[in-house]
TORKEZA-526348 format. One record per atom (N, C-alpha, C): residue in three letters; x, y, z. Coordinates in steps of 0.02 Angstrom, whole numbers, plus 50000, padded with zeros to 5 digits. Example, Ala and Ser with C-alpha at 12.3 -4.5 7.8 and 13.67 -1.06 7.14 Angstrom:
% residues 2
ALA506604971650390;ALA506154977550390;ALA506604983550390;SER506424988850354;SER506844994750357;SER506455000250394;
This chain:
% residues 427
MET540296118465079;MET540326111665105;MET540196106465050;GLU539726108065005;GLU539586103264952;GLU540196102364906;GLY540556107864894;GLY541156107364853;GLY541686103064886;ILE541766103764952;ILE542266099764988;ILE542066092364986;GLU541426090964995;GLU541196083964994;GLU541296080864925;ALA541186084964873;ALA541286082464805;ALA542016080764791;VAL542456085164815;VAL543176083864806;VAL543376077664846;GLN543126077164907;GLN543296071264948;GLN543046064864915;GLY542446065164887;GLY542176059264853;GLY542596057364793;SER542836062364756;SER543256060964698;SER543926057864719;VAL544216060464773;VAL544856057764797;VAL544756050664822;ASP544216049464858;ASP544076042664882;ASP544006037664824;MET543626039764773;MET543536035364715;MET544186034164678;LEU544586039464671;LEU545236038764638;LEU545676033764675;TRP545686034264741;TRP546096029564781;TRP545846022364772;MET545186021464772;MET544926014664764;MET545086011964694;MET545056016164643;MET545216013864576;MET545966012264569;ILE546396016264601;ILE547106014664601;ILE547216007864634;GLY546856006764689;GLY546896000164722;GLY546675994564677;ALA546125995664641;ALA545875990464595;ALA546385988864541;ILE546715994064515;ILE547225993064463;ILE547815989064492;LEU548015990664553;LEU548565986964585;LEU548385979664596;VAL547765978464618;VAL547555971564629;VAL547515967764563;PHE547275971164511;PHE547275968064444;PHE547985966064424;PHE548455970464436;PHE549155969064418;PHE549435963164456;MET549135961564513;MET549355955664551;MET549285949264511;HIS548845949264462;HIS548765943164421;HIS549395941764381;ALA549755947064362;ALA550405945964330;ALA550885942664380;GLY550845944764443;GLY551265941664494;GLY551095934364505;PHE550455932764510;PHE550255925764516;PHE550505921664457;ALA550445924364397;ALA550665920764337;ALA551415919464339;MET551815924464361;MET552535923664363;MET552755918864418;VAL552435919164476;VAL552605914464530;VAL552465907364508;GLU551865906264481;GLU551675899564461;GLU552115897064404;THR552275901364357;THR552705899464301;THR553405897764325;GLY553685901964367;GLY554365900864391;GLY554455894764434;PHE553945893064472;PHE553985887464519;PHE553785880764488;THR553625880764422;THR553455874564388;THR553915873664328;ARG553815868264290;ARG554265866564236;ARG554095870364172;SER554605871464132;SER554535875664072;SER554025872964023;LYS553925866464023;LYS553475863463973;LYS552735864963987;ASN552585868264043;ASN551895869964060;ASN551785877564064;THR552255881364039;THR552235888664047;THR551635891764011;VAL551525890063949;VAL550965892963911;VAL550305891363944;ASN550235885163967;ASN549615883064000;ASN549485887264062;ILE549995888564101;ILE549925892564162;ILE549745899764145;LEU550065902564096;LEU549915909464077;LEU549195910064052;MET548965905064013;MET548285905263988;MET547775904364044;LYS547925900164092;LYS547475899364149;LYS547375905864186;ASN547935909364199;ASN547885915664235;ASN547515921064195;LEU547655921264129;LEU547315926064086;LEU546565924664083;LEU546385918364075;LEU545675916564070;LEU545325917264137;THR545685916164192;THR545375916864258;THR545125923864270;VAL545555928864258;VAL545345935764271;VAL544805937964222;SER544825935464161;SER544315937364111;SER543645934064126;LEU543655927564135;LEU543035923964150;LEU542755926064218;GLY543205926864267;GLY542975928764334;GLY542645935564335;SER542905940264297;SER542605946964296;SER541895946864268;ILE541805943064214;ILE541135942564183;ILE540645939064229;LEU540855933364259;LEU540405929664304;LEU540235933764366;TYR540735937364391;TYR540595941364451;TYR540115947064435;PHE540175949764374;PHE539705954964353;PHE538995952264347;ILE538925946364317;ILE538255943664305;ILE537915941464369;VAL538265937564411;VAL537945934664470;VAL538315935964535;GLY538985935864533;GLY539365935864595;GLY539265941964639;PHE539275947864608;PHE539215954064647;PHE538535954364682;ALA538015952264649;ALA537345952364679;ALA537305947564737;ILE537585941664729;ILE537575936764783;ILE537975939264843;MET538495942964830;MET538935945364883;MET538675951564918;PHE538405956264879;PHE538215962764909;PHE537485964664900;GLY537075960164875;GLY536365961564869;GLY536025961064937;PRO535395963164941;PRO535015962465003;PRO535025955265028;SER535145954465093;SER535275947765120;SER534645943765131;ALA534685937365114;ALA534165932565130;ALA534415928065186;PHE534155929265246;PHE534335925265305;PHE535075925665323;GLY535415930865300;GLY536115931665316;GLY536565926965278;ILE536295923565227;ILE536665918365190;ILE536885920665121;ILE536435924065085;ILE536565925465014;ILE536205931864993;GLY536535935664949;GLY536215941664920;GLY535725939764866;THR535225943964856;THR534675941964811;THR534525946864754;GLU534855952764753;GLU534695957664701;GLU535335960864675;GLY535265963864614;GLY535835967464585;GLY536205963364532;PHE535895958264505;PHE536215954164454;PHE536355958364392;ALA536955957564364;ALA537195961564308;ALA537165969064325;LEU537235970564390;LEU537235977464416;LEU536575980964404;PHE536035977264392;PHE535385980364382;PHE535165983864446;GLY535025990464439;GLY534815994364496;GLY535385996764540;ARG536005995264521;ARG536585997464560;ARG536946003064524;GLU537186007864562;GLU537566013364533;GLU538286013564557;ASP538476009164604;ASP539146009064632;ASP539626004964589;ILE539726007264528;ILE540136003564480;ILE540866003264503;GLY541116008664532;GLY541806008664557;GLY541906003364609;PHE541436002564655;PHE541485997364706;PHE541465990464675;PHE541045989664623;PHE541035983264588;PHE541715981564558;VAL542025986364525;VAL542685985164494;VAL543185982864546;PHE543195986264602;PHE543665984464655;PHE543545977364680;GLN542915975564689;GLN542755968864714;GLN542855963464661;ALA542765965164597;ALA542845960264544;ALA543555957664540;VAL544045962064547;VAL544735959764544;VAL544915955564605;PHE544575956564660;PHE544655952164718;PHE544405945164703;ALA543825944864671;ALA543525938364656;ALA543985934164612;ALA544275937264562;ALA544735933664518;ALA545355931364556;THR545575935464604;THR546165933564645;THR546025927164683;CYS545425926664712;CYS545255920664750;CYS545285914464705;ALA545015914964645;ALA544995909164600;ALA545685907064577;THR546125911864565;THR546775910164535;THR547235906664584;ILE547075906964649;ILE547475903364699;ILE547475895864684;ILE546915893364658;ILE546845886264643;ILE547325884164588;SER547445888664541;SER547845887064482;SER548525884264500;GLY548865887364548;GLY549535885064565;GLY549555878164596;ALA549055876564637;ALA549055870164672;ALA548915864364626;VAL548565865564570;VAL548395860064524;VAL548805860564460;ALA549325864564461;ALA549735865664401;ALA550035859264375;GLU550105858764310;GLU550465853564274;GLU550075847064265;ARG549435846864289;ARG549075840464278;ARG548325841264272;MET548025846964284;MET547305847764278;MET547125850264209;THR546585847464181;THR546385849664114;THR546125856864117;LEU546235860464063;LEU546025867464061;LEU545265868064067;THR544905863564035;THR544175863864037;THR543905863164108;SER544145858064144;SER543895857064212;SER544105862764258;TYR544695865564247;TYR544915871264288;TYR544455877264276;LEU544285878664214;LEU543855884364199;LEU543155883364226;LEU542905877264225;LEU542245875964254;LEU542255877064329;LEU542795875264361;LEU542865876564433;LEU542905884164445;THR543245887764402;THR543295894964407;THR542605898264403;VAL542175895564359;VAL541485898064354;VAL541125897464421;ALA541195891564452;ALA540865890464516;ALA541145894964571;MET541815895764571;MET542135899764623;MET541935907064619;THR541985910064561;THR541855917264554;THR541115918864551;GLY540715914064529;GLY540005915264523;GLY539605914064586;VAL539815909064626;VAL539405907064684;VAL539815906064748;ILE540325901764745;ILE540655899564807;ILE540975905364845;TYR541405909164811;TYR541715914864843;TYR541215920364862;PRO540755922264818;PRO540275927464836;PRO539865925864899;ILE539695919564909;ILE539315917764969;ILE539735919065032;VAL540365917065031;VAL540815918465087;VAL540865925965098;GLY540955929665043;GLY541005936865047;GLY540375940065076;HIS539795937265060;HIS539175939965087;HIS539145938965163;TRP539365933165186;TRP539365931765257;TRP539765936965297;VAL540325939165267;VAL540795943465304;VAL540715950765286;TRP540685952365221;TRP540695959365199;TRP540015961765173;GLY539545957265162;GLY538905959265133;GLY538335959665182;GLY538505959765247;GLY537985960165298;GLY537705953465318;GLY538065948065305;GLY537835941365321;GLY537935939565394;TRP537835933165409;TRP537805930865478;TRP538465931465515;LEU539025930665481;LEU539675931265515;LEU539805938565535;SER539625943165492;SER539715950165510;SER539275952065570;GLU538685949065574;GLU538245950365631;GLU538545947865696;LEU538935942465692;LEU539265939765752;LEU539865944065773;GLY540105948465729;GLY540685952565744;GLY541335949865715;PHE541275945465666;PHE541875942665633;PHE542265948265598;ILE542925948065605;ILE543355953365577;ILE543815950465524;ASP543765953065464;ASP544245951565411;ASP544265957665366;PHE544715962165380;PHE544715968665347;PHE544795968165272;ALA545275964165248;ALA545405964065176;ALA545425957165146;GLY545325951765185;GLY545225945365152;GLY545675939465169;SER545985939265227;SER546385933365244;SER545975926965239;SER545355927365261;SER544905921465258;SER544455921865197;VAL544155927565185;VAL543665928165130;VAL543975926565063;VAL544565929365050;VAL544885928364985;VAL545375922464988;HIS545855922765034;HIS546415918165032;HIS546245911265059;LEU545915910865116;LEU545725904365142;LEU545225900865096;THR544755904565069;THR544265901665023;THR544615898664962;GLY545075902564933;GLY545445899964876;GLY545875894064893;ALA546185894164951;ALA546635888764971;ALA546265882264986;VAL545685882865017;VAL545285876765030;VAL545075873664963;GLY544875877864916;GLY544725875264850;GLY545325871964818;ALA545915874864828;ALA546535872064801;ALA546685865364833;LEU546585864764898;LEU546725858564933;LEU546265852964910;VAL545625854364904;VAL545155849264882;VAL545305847064811;ALA545455851864767;ALA545595850264697;ALA546235846164691;ALA546765848264726;ALA547405844664723;ALA547335837564750;TRP546945836764802;TRP546845830164831;TRP546445825564784;LEU545925828264753;LEU545525824264707;LEU545905822264645;ILE546305826864619;ILE546665825564557;ILE547275821164568;GLY547595821864626;GLY548185817864641;GLY548825821364622;PRO549395818564643;PRO550045821764631;PRO550275820964559;ARG550755825064541;ARG551065824564475;ARG551445817964468;ILE551495815564408;ILE551875809464394;ILE552605810464417;GLY552855805864456;GLY553545806164479;GLY553655809864544;LYS553125812764572;LYS553205816464635;LYS553345811764693;TYR552995806164694;TYR553075801264748;TYR553235794464720;THR553765791364748;THR553955784564729;THR553975780464793;GLY553425776764806;GLY553375773364870;GLY553355778464927;LYS553835777764973;LYS553885782465029;LYS554355788265014;THR554635788264955;THR555115793464936;THR554745799464905;VAL554915805364928;VAL554645811564900;VAL555175814664855;ASN555015815164791;ASN555495817864743;ASN555375825264730;VAL555905828964726;VAL555865836064712;VAL555765837164637;ILE555255840864619;ILE555145842864549;ILE555265850364547;ALA555875852164528;ALA556085859164533;ALA555745863464481;GLY555605869664501;GLY555365874564453;GLY555925876664406;HIS555745879764350;HIS556255881064299;HIS556545888064302;SER556255892564345;SER556515899464345;SER556365902964411;ILE556845902764456;ILE556775906664518;ILE556735914164504;PRO557105916864455;PRO557025924064440;PRO556305926064423;LEU555945921864383;LEU555245923364369;LEU554835923064432;GLY554965918164474;GLY554595917564537;GLY554725923664581;ALA555345925964584;ALA555505931764625;ALA555165938064598;LEU555165938764532;LEU554815944464501;LEU554075944364520;GLY553785938464518;GLY553085937864536;GLY552945939864607;VAL553395937964653;VAL553305939764724;VAL553335947264733;PHE553815950564700;PHE553865957864707;PHE553245961364677;ILE552975958664622;ILE552365961464593;ILE551785960664641;LEU551735954764671;LEU551195953464719;LEU551255958064780;TRP551865958864804;TRP551985963164861;TRP551765970364845;LEU551945972764787;LEU551725979464766;LEU550965979864762;GLY550665974864731;GLY549935974864724;GLY549575974564790;TRP549895971464839;TRP549575970664905;TRP549475977364940;PHE549875982264925;PHE549765988864954;PHE549085991664932;GLY548875989864870;GLY548215991764848;GLY547685986964875;PHE547855980664879;PHE547395975464905;PHE547165977364975;ASN547645978865019;ASN547475980665088;ASN547315988065095;GLY547735992265064;GLY547665999465073;GLY547006002265048;ALA546795999964989;ALA546176002564960;ALA545555999264989;SER545645994165030;SER545065991165064;SER544765995765116;THR545106001365130;THR544806006565170;THR544216009765135;LEU544196009065067;LEU543676011765024;LEU543636019465027;ALA544146022465057;ALA544166029765061;ALA544896031765072;ALA545076037765050;ALA545756040265059;ALA545836043265129;ASP545756038965178;ASP545806041065249;ASP546536042465266;THR546686048665285;THR547376050565295;THR547686047465358;THR547286044765401;THR547536041365461;THR547576033865451;LEU547046030965423;LEU546996023665417;LEU547436020765362;VAL547446023965304;VAL547806021265246;VAL548556020365261;PRO548906025465288;PRO549616024465304;PRO549736018865353;THR549296018165402;THR549366012665451;THR549296005865418;VAL548796005165375;VAL548675998865340;VAL549275997065297;ILE549536001865260;ILE550106000465216;ILE550735999065255;ALA550836002665310;ALA551426001365353;ALA551385994265382;ASN550805992265406;ASN550725985465433;ASN550845980265379;THR550625981665319;THR550725977065263;THR551475976265248;LEU551825981765247;LEU552545981665233;LEU552925977965288;LEU552775979465350;LEU553155976565406;LEU553015969165414;ALA552395967065405;ALA552235959965413;ALA552585955765360;ALA552575958065298;ALA552905954365244;ALA553665954065255;SER553955959565275;SER554675959765288;SER554865955065345;ALA554475955165398;ALA554615950765455;ALA554555943465435;ALA554065941865392;ALA553965934965371;ALA554555932465328;VAL554825936865286;VAL555415934965246;VAL555995933365292;LEU556125937665340;LEU556685936565386;LEU556585930265427;ALA555965929065450;ALA555825923165490;ALA555925916765448;THR555695916965386;THR555775911065343;THR556505909865326;ALA556875915065311;ALA557585914365295;ALA557965911465354;LEU557835914065414;LEU558185911565473;LEU557975904465490;HIS557335903065484;HIS557085896365500;HIS557375891165453;THR557395892665388;THR557685887865341;THR558445887165351;ARG558765892565371;ARG559485892265385;ARG559625887665443;LEU559215887965495;LEU559305883665553;LEU559095876465539;ARG558565875665500;ARG558285868965488;ARG558655865165434;TYR558845868665381;TYR559145865365323;TYR559865867465310;LYS560155871465355;LYS560855873665349;LYS560975878465291;ARG560445880965261;ARG560515885965208;ARG559855889865202;ILE559905895865176;ILE559305899865166;ILE558975897565101;ASP558385894865106;ASP558025892165047;ASP557695897965010;ALA557845898564946;ALA557595904164906;ALA556845903864895;SER556595898064873;SER555875897664857;SER555445898464919;LEU555665895564975;LEU555295896365037;LEU555315903565062;SER555885906765055;SER555935913865076;SER555485918265034;LEU555435916864969;LEU554975920564926;LEU554255919464949;ASN554085913364963;ASN553415911864988;ASN553315914965057;GLY553865915965094;GLY553815919065159;GLY553515926065154;ALA553715929865104;ALA553435936465094;ALA552675936065084;LEU552465931265043;LEU551755930465029;LEU551375928265091;SER551675923965132;SER551335921665193;SER551235927465242;GLY551735931865246;GLY551655937765288;GLY551115942365263;LEU551075943165197;LEU550555947365167;LEU549855944465179;VAL549785937965170;VAL549145934765184;VAL548975935365258;GLY549475934365301;GLY549345934465373;GLY549115941265398;ILE549355946665371;ILE549175953265395;ILE548535955865364;THR548295952765312;THR547725955465274;THR547095956065316;ALA546965951465360;ALA546345951865400;ALA546375957465451;GLY546955958565480;GLY546995963365536;GLY547405969565522;CYS547525971065459;CYS547965976665442;CYS547715983365467;ALA547065983865480;ALA546785990165506;ALA546645989765580;ASN546795984065611;ASN546595982965681;ASN547175981765728;VAL547785980965701;VAL548345979265744;VAL548865984865742;SER549315984665792;SER549845989665795;SER550415987665749;LEU550895992065741;LEU551485990565699;LEU551885984765728;ILE551945984665794;ILE552295979065827;ILE551905972665817;GLY551245973165823;GLY550825967265811;GLY550895964565742;ALA550955968965692;ALA551045966865623;ALA551705963065614;ILE552235965365646;ILE552875961865643;ILE552815954965674;ALA552475954465731;ALA552395947965764;ALA551995943265720;ILE551465945765690;ILE551055941565645;ILE551475938965587;GLY551895943365558;GLY552315941365502;GLY552835936165523;LEU553155937165580;LEU553665932365603;LEU553375925365611;ILE552785924965641;ILE552475918465651;ILE552235915465584;ALA551975919765541;ALA551735917465475;ALA552285914065435;GLY552895916865436;GLY553445913965398;GLY553625907065422;VAL553625905965487;VAL553815899465515;VAL553275894265502;ILE552645895965516;ILE552125890865507;ILE552015889165434;MET552135893965389;MET552085892465318;MET552605887365298;THR553215888265321;THR553765883665304;THR553605876565329;GLU553375876065390;GLU553225869365418;GLU552605866365384;SER552145870665364;SER551545868165330;SER551715865165262;ILE552155868465225;ILE552365865765160;ILE552695858965170;ARG553105858365220;ARG553425851965235;ARG552905846665252;PHE552395848465291;PHE551885843665311;PHE551495841165250;PHE551255845765209;PHE550855843665151;PHE551265839665102;ASP551905841365096;ASP552335837865048;ASP552535830965072;LEU552735830365136;LEU553015824165161;LEU552505819665195;LYS552055822665233;LYS551585818665274;LYS550925817565238;ALA550595823065218;ALA549935822365186;ALA549995820165114;LYS550585821165084;LYS550695819365014;LYS550185822764967;ILE550075829064980;ILE549675833264935;ILE550165837364894;ASP550175836164830;ASP550665839364785;ASP550425846364767;ASP550775851364793;ASP550615858364781;ASP551245861764755;PRO551315862364689;PRO551945864764659;PRO552175871564684;VAL551715875964702;VAL551905882864720;VAL551815884364794;GLY551555879664833;GLY551445880864904;GLY550835885064918;ALA550355885164872;ALA549765889564880;ALA549345887664940;ILE549285881264955;ILE548865879165010;ILE549145881765076;SER549795881365084;SER550115883665145;SER550125891265150;VAL550315894565095;VAL550365901865096;VAL549685904965108;HIS549185902965069;HIS548535906265072;HIS548055903065123;GLY548125896565133;GLY547685893065179;GLY547905893565252;ILE548495890865266;ILE548755891165334;ILE548905898365353;GLY549175902265306;GLY549285909365319;GLY548635913065330;GLY548115911265293;GLY547465914365301;GLY547145912765368;ILE547205906465389;ILE546935904565454;ILE547305908365510;TRP547975908365506;TRP548355911865557;TRP548185919265559;GLY548145922465501;GLY547995929565499;GLY547305931165528;THR546815926865514;THR546145927965540;THR546115927165616;LEU546445921965641;LEU546465920765713;LEU546875926065749;ALA547395928565715;ALA547845933465746;ALA547475939865763;VAL546935941465726;VAL546535947365743;VAL546255946765813;GLY546035940665830;GLY545765939665898;GLY546275940565952;LEU546915939865934;LEU547455940765983;LEU547725947765985;PHE547825950765926;PHE548195957065920;PHE547755963265908;ASP547095962365902;ASP546655968165893;ASP546765973065951;THR546925979265935;THR547115983965987;THR546525986466029;THR545925984766008;THR545335986766047;THR545095981366093;ASN544985975366066;ASN544695969966106;ASN545065963366100;GLY545685963466075;GLY546065957366067;GLY546255954266134;THR546395947866132;THR546585944266194;THR547185947366227;PHE547685949266188;PHE548295952166216;PHE548205959366240;TYR547615962166228;TYR547465968966250;TYR546905969066301;GLY546795963466335;GLY546315963166389;GLY545605961966367;GLY545505959966305;GLY544825958966280;GLY544555951966289;GLY544935947566321;GLY544705940766330;GLY544745936766265;VAL544335931566262;VAL544345927066204;VAL543725927866160;GLY543345933166172;GLY542725934066134;GLY542835934466059;ILE543265939066038;ILE543395939865966;ILE543715933465938;LEU544185930565976;LEU544525924565953;LEU544025918965940;GLY543525918265984;GLY543025913065974;GLY542625914065911;VAL542435920265897;VAL542075921865835;VAL542505920465774;GLN543145922265779;GLN543605921065722;GLN543675913565708;ILE543715909565761;ILE543775902265752;ILE543145899565719;ALA542565901965741;ALA541935899565711;ALA541895901465637;GLY542125907565621;GLY542115909765552;GLY542565905565507;VAL543165904265532;VAL543635900165494;VAL543345893165481;ALA543055890165532;ALA542765883465525;ALA542195883465474;ALA541775888665476;ALA541205888965429;ALA541445889765358;ILE541955893965347;ILE542215894965279;ILE542535888665252;ILE542905885165294;ILE543225878865273;ILE542695873665255;LEU542185873065297;LEU541655868065285;LEU541285869565219;TRP541055875765211;TRP540675877565151;TRP541095876765088;THR541705879365089;THR542105879165029;THR542295872065009;SER542485868065058;SER542685861165042;SER542105857165013;LEU541505857965042;LEU540925854365016;LEU540725856964947;ALA540745863564938;ALA540535866464874;ALA541025864764818;VAL541675865364832;VAL542175863764781;VAL542185856264767;GLY542145852264819;GLY542135845064809;GLY541535842864768;GLY540945845664784;GLY540355843964745;GLY540405846264673;THR540675852264663;THR540755854764595;THR541205850264553;LEU541765848264582;LEU542235844064545;LEU541965837164531;LEU541575834464577;LEU541275827964565;LEU540765828264508;VAL540405833764504;VAL539935834664448;VAL540315835764383;VAL540825839864385;VAL541235841164325;VAL541535834664299;ARG541745830364345;ARG542055824064326;ARG541585819464287;LEU540935820464296;LEU540445816364259;LEU540445818064184;PHE540685824064167;PHE540635826464098;PHE541315827064063;THR541835828164102;THR542495829064073;THR543025827064123;PRO543585824164100;PRO544115822164147;PRO544395828164185;LEU544555826964249;LEU544875832264288;LEU545615832664272;ARG545895827064252;ARG546625826664243;ARG546795824864171;VAL547355827664147;VAL547585825964080;VAL547845818864079;THR547945816164020;THR548205809364013;THR548945809164035;LYS549175803164048;LYS549875802264068;LYS550345804764013;GLU550175803163951;GLU550605805263895;GLU550645812863889;ASP550075816063898;ASP550065823363893;ASP550425826663951;GLU550355823764009;GLU550705826564067;GLU551465826064059;ILE551695820464033;ILE552415819564022;ILE552665824263968;ALA552275824963915;ALA552475829363860;ALA552445836763880;GLY551985838363925;GLY551895845363945;GLY551235848063919;LEU550895851863961;LEU550235854363942;LEU550265859963890;ASP550845862863881;ASP550895867963828;ASP550705865063761;PHE550965859163746;PHE550825856163681;PHE550135853063680;SER549965849163731;SER549335845363729;SER548725849963733;GLU548765855363770;GLU548195859863779;GLU548195865663729;HIS548795867663705;HIS548825873763665;HIS549215873063600;GLY549545867363590;GLY549895866163528;GLY550495870563517;THR550805872863570;THR551395877263563;THR551845876463624;GLN552415879863622;GLN552885879863678;GLN553085886963695;ALA553245888163758;ALA553435894863779;ALA554145896563761;TYR554575891563758;TYR555285892863747;TYR555525889163685;GLU556145890063668;GLU556415886863608;GLU556435879363617;PHE556455875863561;PHE556425868563560;PHE556935865263606;LYS557545867863608;LYS558075864763647;LYS557915865163722;ASP557545870363743;ASP557355870863813;ASP556775866363829;ALA556315865663783;ALA555705861763795;ALA555855854363804;ILE556405851863775;ILE556545844763778;ILE557055843063832;ARG557245847963872;ARG557745846763924;ARG557435843663986;GLY557815840064024;GLY557595837464089;GLY557085831964082;SER556495832964114;SER555985827764115;SER555515828064056;SER555645832464008;SER555215832863949;SER555345826863904;PRO554925825563854;PRO555005819763812;PRO555635820163768;ARG555835814563740;ARG556415814363697;ARG556295818563634;PRO556815821063603;PRO556735825363544;PRO556325822063489;GLU556455815563478;GLU556095812263423;GLU555355811463439;ASP555185810463504;ASP554475809963523;ASP554125816663513;PHE554465821963533;PHE554165828563527;PHE554085830463453;ALA554595828963413;ALA554555830463341;ALA553985826663308;GLN553885820463330;GLN553345816463301;GLN552665819563317;ARG552585822163379;ARG551955825163398;ARG551835831663358;LEU552365835363346;LEU552295841363306;LEU552085839663234;THR552365834263208;THR552195832163140;THR551455830063137;GLN551235826463188;GLN550535824263190;GLN550065830263194;LEU550255835263234;LEU549855841263239;LEU549805844763172;GLY550375845263137;GLY550385848463072;GLY549925844963022;LYS549925838463023;LYS549495834662978;LYS548755835962994;SER548605836463059;SER547895837363079;SER547645844263060;LEU548105849063052;LEU547895855863035;LEU547855857162960;GLN548105852362920;GLN548085853262848;GLN547365852562822;PRO547185856862773;PRO546495856462745;PRO546385849862709;ARG545785847462713;ARG545615841162680;ARG545165842362620;
């Protein structure tokens, strides 16, 4: 029996580590989606933000975040022990959770793309991975007060995605829209420079999500894992079809960028209940997620005038809210549609409200403090020229591509390069 248990433990750990690797690879997907859906002059900046997010987030989560999230609970609010993994031996579990923490933080990157300074973004990442996200995680997964109430979020529709999206909304609102996005009452389209890159990113994220949800079982359960992965596949597929059909009916054509985001909205939507709903329930959740995501992007763009270049607020926020509430409806044990009344749904609503309140106050407070020491937004000149040059002194593509479209005139760009060269010469 001891030999069988040892083998089972090894298989379980292997599955969790495969899941961690897949979730880590999702950062390549986030980078490609954000890069493709924005302008070429900001490509290097976006890639560096994603690279630094996972690096900085992993270190911060190791030092403080993991302890706050999974340490012994103080009043159901916050963990108190295990900083820098002191006294902890579950290193594999830490690795799996660390890549989740970085995922939550990187959601903000897309919503503030093309105008937030790198310094202020990284300071916000410190707060997100070190404190803000771990506290939410403690409430739900670390034995905190929401878990005591019976709140259900199997893999993170609210813990990871809603938390990141609320942070994205607050940051995008405080920083304001990109130059040229709004002219009076007119909403101008600022097109991304590469739909192929965006599509590649979506497929990478979809692949990674099988580990995101599947390995959240924390064991190679031969019954549960296939169900979780099947629900993940079906929900995303249904959301793509729903988005494609909805945009075809609404706009007389199938919108590519919205359909790509449709896949992500379905994935976010099923994440909370992937272990609790039926295959038919997963399809229903995905179908609804695709439609509400599309209408949400339209609302934030046209009505609220919150400039979100990649649709992160709608995909992860509205999709996260829907996915969390959907558990109360579609849970096969006690969901409303299965005769369980509104008990679970009420708890899910309370949890969503608490996460939104905490995250918005914490992120808002963090950014107001950061603003006292460093600007949140780049200068007008740097934004027009592109953050690749102003933040990193380089360009992602050849010169002829960098000066196309809304980028500065060739002579302006050449002059800035000359000035940079002079500043780098030894004195």
